[in-house]
C-alpha positions in Angstrom: 123.2 120.0 105.6 127.0 119.8 105.8 128.7 119.6 102.4 130.7 116.6 103.6 127.5 114.6 104.2 126.3 115.4 100.7 129.6 114.2 99.3 129.4 111.0 101.3 125.8 110.4 100.1 126.9 110.6 96.4 129.7 108.1 97.2 127.1 105.7 98.6 124.6 106.2 95.7 127.3 105.7 93.1 128.0 102.3 94.6 124.6 100.9 93.6 124.9 97.9 91.3 122.1 95.6 90.2 124.2 92.4 89.9 123.3 91.2 93.4 119.6 92.3 93.3 119.2 90.6 89.9 120.7 87.4 91.3 118.3 87.6 94.3 115.3 87.9 92.1 116.3 85.1 89.9 116.9 82.8 92.9 113.7 83.7 94.7 111.7 83.0 91.5 112.5 79.4 92.2 111.5 79.4 95.9 108.1 79.4 97.5 109.1 81.0 100.7 106.4 79.8 103.0 107.1 80.4 106.7 108.9 77.4 108.2 109.4 75.7 104.9 112.5 74.2 103.2 112.4 76.9 100.5 112.5 79.6 103.2 115.5 78.0 104.7 117.2 77.8 101.3 116.5 81.5 100.8 118.1 82.3 104.1 121.2 80.2 103.3 121.4 82.1 100.0 121.3 85.5 101.6 123.8 84.7 104.4 126.2 83.3 101.8 126.6 86.9 100.7 126.9 88.2 104.3 129.8 85.7 104.9 131.5 86.7 101.6 131.3 90.4 102.6 132.3 89.6 106.3 129.1 91.1 107.7 128.5 90.4 111.4 125.2 88.5 111.6 123.1 85.9 113.5 120.3 83.7 112.3 117.7 83.4 115.1 115.2 80.5 114.9 112.3 81.3 117.1 109.1 79.2 117.3 106.5 81.4 115.5 102.7 80.7 115.5 101.8 80.4 111.9 98.7 79.4 109.9 99.3 78.0 106.4 96.2 78.0 104.1 96.0 74.8 102.0 92.6 74.7 100.3 89.0 75.8 100.6 85.7 74.3 99.4 82.5 76.2 98.5 79.5 74.7 96.8 75.9 75.9 96.5 73.4 73.2 97.3 70.1 74.9 96.4 68.4 76.1 94.3 71.3 74.7 92.2 74.4 72.7 92.8 77.7 74.4 91.7 81.2 74.4 93.1 83.1 77.7 93.2 86.8 78.3 93.3 87.7 79.6 96.8 90.6 80.3 99.1 90.8 80.6 102.8 93.0 83.3 104.6 95.6 82.5 107.2 94.0 82.0 110.7 90.5 81.2 109.5 88.9 78.6 111.7 89.8 75.1 110.4 86.8 73.0 109.5 88.8 70.1 107.9 86.4 67.7 106.3 83.6 68.8 108.5 81.3 70.8 106.3 79.7 74.0 107.4 76.2 74.4 105.8 73.8 77.2 105.8 71.7 79.8 104.0 73.7 82.6 102.1 73.0 86.1 103.2 74.5 89.2 101.5 75.8 92.1 103.5 77.2 95.3 101.8 80.7 96.5 102.1 80.0 99.0 104.9 78.3 96.3 107.0 75.2 98.3 107.6 72.8 95.5 108.5 69.2 96.5 108.3 67.2 95.8 111.5 65.0 93.2 109.8 68.1 91.4 108.3 69.1 88.6 110.6 72.4 87.0 109.6 72.7 84.8 112.7 73.8 81.3 111.8 74.0 82.2 108.1 76.9 82.1 105.7 77.5 85.7 105.0 78.5 86.9 101.5 80.2 90.3 101.5 82.6 92.5 99.6 86.4 93.1 99.8 89.3 91.4 101.6 88.8 89.3 104.7 90.5 91.8 107.0 90.5 91.2 110.8 88.1 94.2 111.3 85.5 92.8 108.9 85.8 89.3 110.1 85.5 90.4 113.8 82.4 92.6 113.0 80.5 89.9 111.2 81.4 87.2 113.7 79.9 89.4 116.5 76.7 89.6 114.5 76.4 85.8 114.6 77.5 84.7 111.2 78.1 80.9 110.7 80.8 81.4 108.1 82.0 84.3 105.8 82.6 84.5 102.1 84.4 87.6 100.8 84.1 88.8 97.2 87.6 90.0 96.2 87.6 93.0 93.9 89.4 91.2 90.9 89.3 88.1 88.9 92.2 86.5 90.9 91.6 85.7 94.6 94.2 87.3 96.9 95.8 85.6 99.8 95.4 87.3 103.2 95.3 87.1 107.0 92.1 87.4 109.1 93.2 87.2 112.7 93.1 90.2 115.0 96.1 88.9 117.0 99.4 90.7 116.2 102.2 88.1 116.2 102.2 85.3 118.7 99.1 85.0 121.0 99.4 85.5 124.7 97.0 85.1 127.7 95.3 88.4 126.8 94.3 87.5 123.3 94.8 83.8 122.5 91.0 83.3 122.5 90.3 86.0 119.9 91.3 84.0 116.9 88.4 83.8 114.3 86.0 81.1 115.5 84.3 80.6 112.1 85.4 79.6 108.6 86.4 82.4 106.3 86.7 82.1 102.6 87.2 84.3 99.5 86.0 84.1 95.9 86.8 86.3 92.9 84.7 89.1 91.5 82.7 87.3 88.8 81.8 84.3 91.0 80.9 86.7 93.8 78.5 88.6 91.5 76.9 85.4 90.4 76.3 84.4 94.0 74.9 87.9 94.8 72.4 87.5 92.0 71.2 84.2 93.3 71.0 85.5 96.9 68.9 88.4 95.7 66.3 85.9 94.5 66.3 84.2 97.9 66.8 80.9 99.6 70.4 80.0 98.5 72.1 77.4 100.6 75.8 76.4 100.5 78.4 74.1 102.0 82.0 75.2 102.8 85.2 73.8 104.2 88.6 75.4 105.2 91.8 73.4 105.4 94.9 75.0 107.0 98.0 73.9 108.9 98.3 75.8 112.1 100.8 75.7 115.0 104.2 76.6 116.2 107.1 76.4 113.7 110.8 77.2 113.9 111.3 80.1 111.4 114.7 81.8 110.6 115.3 85.5 111.1 118.5 87.1 109.7 119.9 89.8 112.0 122.9 91.6 110.5 124.8 94.4 112.2 127.1 97.0 110.5 128.9 98.8 113.2 129.4 102.6 113.1 132.6 104.4 114.2 131.4 107.0 116.7 128.4 105.6 118.5 128.3 102.0 117.6 125.7 101.0 120.2 123.1 103.4 118.6 121.5 102.1 115.4 118.8 102.4 112.7 116.8 99.3 112.3 116.2 98.6 108.5 114.0 95.6 107.8 111.7 93.7 105.5 110.0 90.3 105.3 111.4 87.2 103.6 108.4 85.0 103.5 106.0 85.2 100.6 102.7 84.1 99.1 103.9 81.9 96.2 107.0 83.3 94.5 106.2 86.8 95.7 108.6 88.8 93.5 107.0 92.2 94.1 106.1 91.3 97.7 108.8 90.9 98.9 111.6 89.5 96.8 112.4 93.0 95.5 112.6 94.2 99.1 115.1 91.4 99.9 117.1 92.3 96.8 117.2 96.0 98.0 118.2 95.0 101.5 121.0 92.8 100.4 122.4 95.5 98.1 122.2 98.1 100.9 124.0 95.7 103.2 126.8 95.4 100.7 127.2 99.1 100.3 127.0 99.9 104.0 129.5 97.2 104.9 131.9 98.3 102.2 131.7 101.9 103.5 131.2 101.3 107.2 134.2 103.5 108.1 131.9 106.4 107.0 129.1 105.5 109.3 128.9 107.4 112.6 126.3 105.1 114.1 125.4 101.5 113.3 122.8 99.9 111.0 120.9 96.8 112.0 119.3 94.9 109.2 116.6 92.4 110.1 115.0 90.1 107.5 111.8 88.6 109.0 109.8 85.5 108.4 106.3 84.9 109.7 105.1 88.1 108.1 102.2 86.8 106.0 101.2 83.5 107.6 102.4 84.6 111.1 100.6 87.9 111.3 103.9 89.8 111.6 105.2 87.1 113.9 108.9 87.6 113.1 109.0 91.3 113.8 106.8 90.8 116.9 109.2 88.2 118.3 112.1 90.5 117.6 110.4 93.4 119.4 109.7 91.0 122.4 113.2 89.5 122.4 115.1 92.7 122.1 112.6 95.2 123.4 114.7 96.6 126.2 117.7 97.0 124.0 115.6 98.6 121.2 114.2 101.1 123.7 117.7 102.1 124.7 119.5 102.2 121.4 117.2 102.3 118.3 117.1 105.7 116.6 114.4 104.8 114.0 112.9 101.8 112.2 112.6 101.7 108.4 110.5 99.1 106.6 111.5 98.0 103.1 108.5 96.4 101.4 107.7 96.1 97.6 110.3 98.5 96.2 111.2 98.3 92.5 107.8 97.3 91.0 106.7 98.1 87.5 105.1 101.5 86.8 105.6 102.5 90.4 107.0 106.0 89.8 105.2 108.0 92.5 106.2 108.7 96.1 102.9 110.1 97.1 101.6 107.2 99.1 104.4 107.0 101.7 104.1 106.4 105.4 105.9 108.1 108.3 105.3 109.2 111.9 104.8 113.0 112.2 108.3 113.8 113.5 109.9 112.2 110.4 107.7 113.9 107.8 109.9 116.9 106.8 113.0 114.6 107.0 111.5 112.0 104.6 110.3 114.6 102.1 113.7 116.1 101.9 115.3 112.6 101.6 113.1 111.7 98.7 113.6 115.0 96.9 117.4 114.9 97.3 117.7 111.2 96.5 115.5 111.0 93.3 114.3 114.6 92.7 110.6 113.9 93.3 108.0 115.4 95.6 106.3 113.1 98.1 103.3 112.8 100.3 102.9 110.6 103.4 100.3 109.6 106.0 100.0 108.2 109.4 101.2 104.6 109.6 98.4 102.0 109.5 98.4 99.1 111.9 100.1 96.8 109.4 103.4 96.0 107.7 105.7 94.9 110.5 105.3 98.1 112.5 105.8 96.1 115.6 107.6 98.8 117.6 104.9 101.4 118.2 104.5 100.3 121.8 108.2 100.8 122.5 108.0 104.2 120.9 110.3 104.1 117.9 110.2 106.8 115.1 109.2 105.1 111.9 109.2 105.8 108.2 108.4 104.0 105.0 106.2 100.9 104.8 105.5 100.5 101.1 107.9 102.1 98.7 107.1 103.8 95.4 103.6 103.2 93.9 101.8 103.5 90.6 100.5 107.1 90.2 96.8 107.5 91.0 96.0 108.6 87.4 97.7 105.5 86.0 95.8 103.3 88.5 92.5 104.7 87.4 93.4 104.4 83.7 94.3 100.7 84.2 91.1 100.1 86.3 93.2 98.8 89.2 91.7 98.5 92.6 93.6 99.1 95.9 96.1 96.5 97.1 98.6 96.4 99.9 101.9 95.9 98.1 103.6 95.3 94.7 103.7 99.0 94.1 100.0 99.0 93.4 100.2 96.1 90.9 97.2 93.8 91.3 99.3 90.7 91.2 99.8 91.3 94.9 99.3 88.2 97.1 98.6 86.0 94.1 100.2 83.3 92.0 100.8 86.0 89.3 103.3 88.0 91.4 106.2 86.9 89.2 109.2 88.5 87.5 107.2 90.8 85.2 106.2 92.8 88.3 109.8 93.8 89.0 111.4 96.8 87.4 115.2 97.2 88.0 115.3 100.8 87.0 112.6 101.6 89.6 114.4 99.4 92.1 117.5 101.5 91.7 115.5 104.7 92.5 114.0 103.1 95.5 117.3 101.9 96.8 118.6 105.5 96.5 115.7 106.6 98.7 116.3 104.0 101.3 120.1 104.6 101.3 119.8 108.3 101.9 117.0 107.7 104.5 119.2 105.4 106.5 122.5 107.3 106.0 121.2 110.6 107.2 119.6 109.1 110.3 122.9 107.4 111.3 125.2 110.3 110.3 123.4 113.4 111.4 125.0 114.7 114.5 121.5 115.5 115.9 118.8 113.0 115.2 116.8 114.6 112.3 113.3 114.3 113.7 111.1 117.2 114.7 108.8 116.4 117.6 107.2 119.8 117.4 105.3 118.3 114.4 104.1 115.5 116.7 102.8 118.1 119.2 101.1 119.9 116.3 99.5 116.6 115.2 98.3 116.1 118.8 96.7 119.6 118.8 94.9 118.9 115.4 93.7 115.5 116.7 92.4 117.0 119.9 90.6 119.8 118.1 88.9 117.2 115.9 87.8 115.1 118.9 86.6 118.3 120.7 84.4 119.1 117.7 83.0 115.6 117.8 82.4 115.7 121.6 80.8 119.1 121.6 79.5 120.1 125.0 79.7 116.5 126.3 83.4 116.6 127.1 86.1 119.2 127.4 89.6 118.3 126.1 90.9 121.7 127.3 93.5 120.2 129.6 95.2 118.0 127.0 95.0 120.7 124.3 96.7 123.2 126.6 99.4 120.7 127.4 100.0 119.9 123.7 100.2 123.6 122.9 102.7 124.2 125.6 104.7 121.2 124.4 104.8 122.5 120.8 106.1 125.9 121.9 108.7 124.5 124.2 109.9 122.1 121.5 110.3 124.9 119.0 112.6 126.7 121.5 114.4 123.4 122.2 115.2 122.8 118.5 116.3 126.4 118.1 118.7 125.9 121.0 120.1 122.8 119.3 121.1 124.5 116.0 124.6 125.2 117.2 125.1 121.4 118.0 124.5 120.2 114.4 128.1 120.8 113.3 129.6 119.0 116.4 130.7 115.3 116.3 128.2 112.6 117.4 130.5 111.9 120.3 130.2 115.4 121.8 128.6 115.2 125.2 126.1 118.0 124.4 125.1 116.2 121.2 124.6 112.9 123.1 122.5 114.5 125.8 120.3 116.2 123.1 119.9 112.9 121.2 119.1 111.0 124.4 116.2 113.5 124.9 115.0 113.0 121.3 114.9 109.2 121.7 113.1 109.6 125.0 110.6 111.9 123.4 109.8 109.2 120.9 109.4 106.6 123.7 106.9 108.9 125.5 104.9 110.4 122.6 104.6 107.6 120.0 102.9 105.0 122.3 100.1 107.3 123.3 99.5 108.1 119.6 99.7 104.5 118.3 98.9 102.1 121.2 96.1 101.3 123.6 98.0 98.5 125.2 101.1 100.2 126.6 104.8 99.4 126.4 105.8 95.8 125.5 102.3 94.7 124.7 101.1 94.4 121.1 97.8 96.0 120.1 95.5 93.9 117.9 95.9 93.9 114.2 93.1 96.4 113.9 92.9 100.1 113.1 94.4 102.3 115.7 93.2 105.9 115.4 95.3 108.9 116.5 95.4 109.3 120.3 93.3 106.1 120.5 92.3 106.6 124.2 90.3 109.6 123.1 89.0 108.4 119.7 85.5 107.3 121.1 84.7 111.0 121.4 82.6 110.7 118.2 80.2 108.3 119.9 78.3 110.9 121.9 76.0 111.7 119.1 74.6 108.1 119.2 73.9 108.3 123.0 71.2 109.9 125.1 72.7 112.5 127.4 72.5 111.3 131.0 72.2 107.6 130.1 74.4 104.9 131.5 76.3 104.6 128.3 76.8 108.4 128.1 78.3 108.5 131.5 80.5 105.4 130.8 81.9 107.2 127.7 82.7 110.3 129.7 84.5 108.1 132.3 86.5 106.4 129.5 87.5 109.7 128.0 88.6 111.2 131.3 90.9 108.2 132.0 92.2 108.5 128.4 92.8 112.2 128.8 94.7 111.6 132.0 97.0 109.2 130.1 97.6 111.7 127.3 98.1 114.7 129.5 100.4 112.9 131.8 102.6 111.7 128.9 102.7 115.2 127.4 103.7 116.6 130.8 106.5 114.0 131.0 107.7 115.1 127.6 107.6 118.8 128.7 109.6 118.1 131.8 112.2 116.2 129.7 112.5 119.1 127.2 112.9 121.7 129.9 115.4 119.6 131.9 119.0 121.1 131.7 
């Protein structure tokens, strides 16, 4: 890395000051930032007052987002005893209103292995965990009348249960959960399980939510670079919260505002631009704000966005580990080096899950970070904490207890350093610092895994050969670009090379993270690697020569055609003069 860039990084890091982040946290502690609410608008006004003071170019968009606001839930056993239990309902549960849903309680274990003799049709199903879209969908298909989830702790966590990512369209609007969904805490759930084991427990339940289209503000700030101002890194995080939401995501907003201040003050040192988006509709809109942004600016993002970086739950207490990070394969080496150089720590990362405002996979945008630092695994086990989706691993996540004690300003400073360096290197490296040979290697590993699953029933040789060829050609491609790394971003050779790298992302990321294709949003369900080929593991459940067996082979052939075609397109691009 050029010495000048290191010197510039130190200048940026030395600028970090906690005055603004501290003010943000104190202000947000007084605001329940529910999507479309007065408090959310007050939070936006508070943030943009700083942007105006710092003379940052910004817009506030006010799209109509489809949101679901849980209000209250009711759960009462009616026999063999009458008892009311504390319950919550997740966003996008079916709304019963005052119409009571009644039925027999039936328990289904976490993995949803329903025994053949166990009939859950038209029963209120009691099960473990969070009411995720996958679980809700699976049990709905099995005929449940309503669902009651037993959360893993003594506080009930808020959540979302719809499989629709963002606003519905004609392809998916009828897939909202059709039944009531509720959640109870661990001790109440265990009591219910004990009674169900004895047999013939009946219950009544209700769910009350406000659901519909609401105008919600989205802050869109732009800090213009000096050499390629039209090209930018998209840095973002969500504004809306469950309750006060200090660790999820007031700390993220505090970090974003401080980074905006630093980048704006030093914008003369930025080669390319930084676009900072602060979404609403994350929690009660199923990532509605980022999805609207991807829809509204999709063509422009495709043309100009270098990478997207999610800032969620930085600066939470005890969160000293960077071993639960998230990044796409081409960014892995880059991210590890960023974290090591910024805070002197080793890191580990994994394939991004279908969550956390990763609304740009269909467009094909390199992505890194989703959650920030987390509590080390040993400390989690010592504390007896279960897995949560934010707050650095603190179990106050998505509860009324996510208050100021969850934040740690020293850890927030470290996390801001990681984000600052991660953004700065992406905008200032002459050649985009992402290695798509690693993506090709991931494809090869995925294909080998699927081949082992498929065995003799399907041959992935075509796509494996294409992926191997792409990896070798990319290694040569990157070797040839070494001489360009010292040239300015405006050099024509540099711009041609970077255009190829952005195009590689647009080709390779969608086939690895999307079934739906460009500009369509996959459901909020798990998306396995190379998803068109993931059903390869189903052969062992099918009789060879059966109708289902042949259907699966047909599906995989069509999927392999898509994968092989995309890889060939990438190879042609790499080999183009």
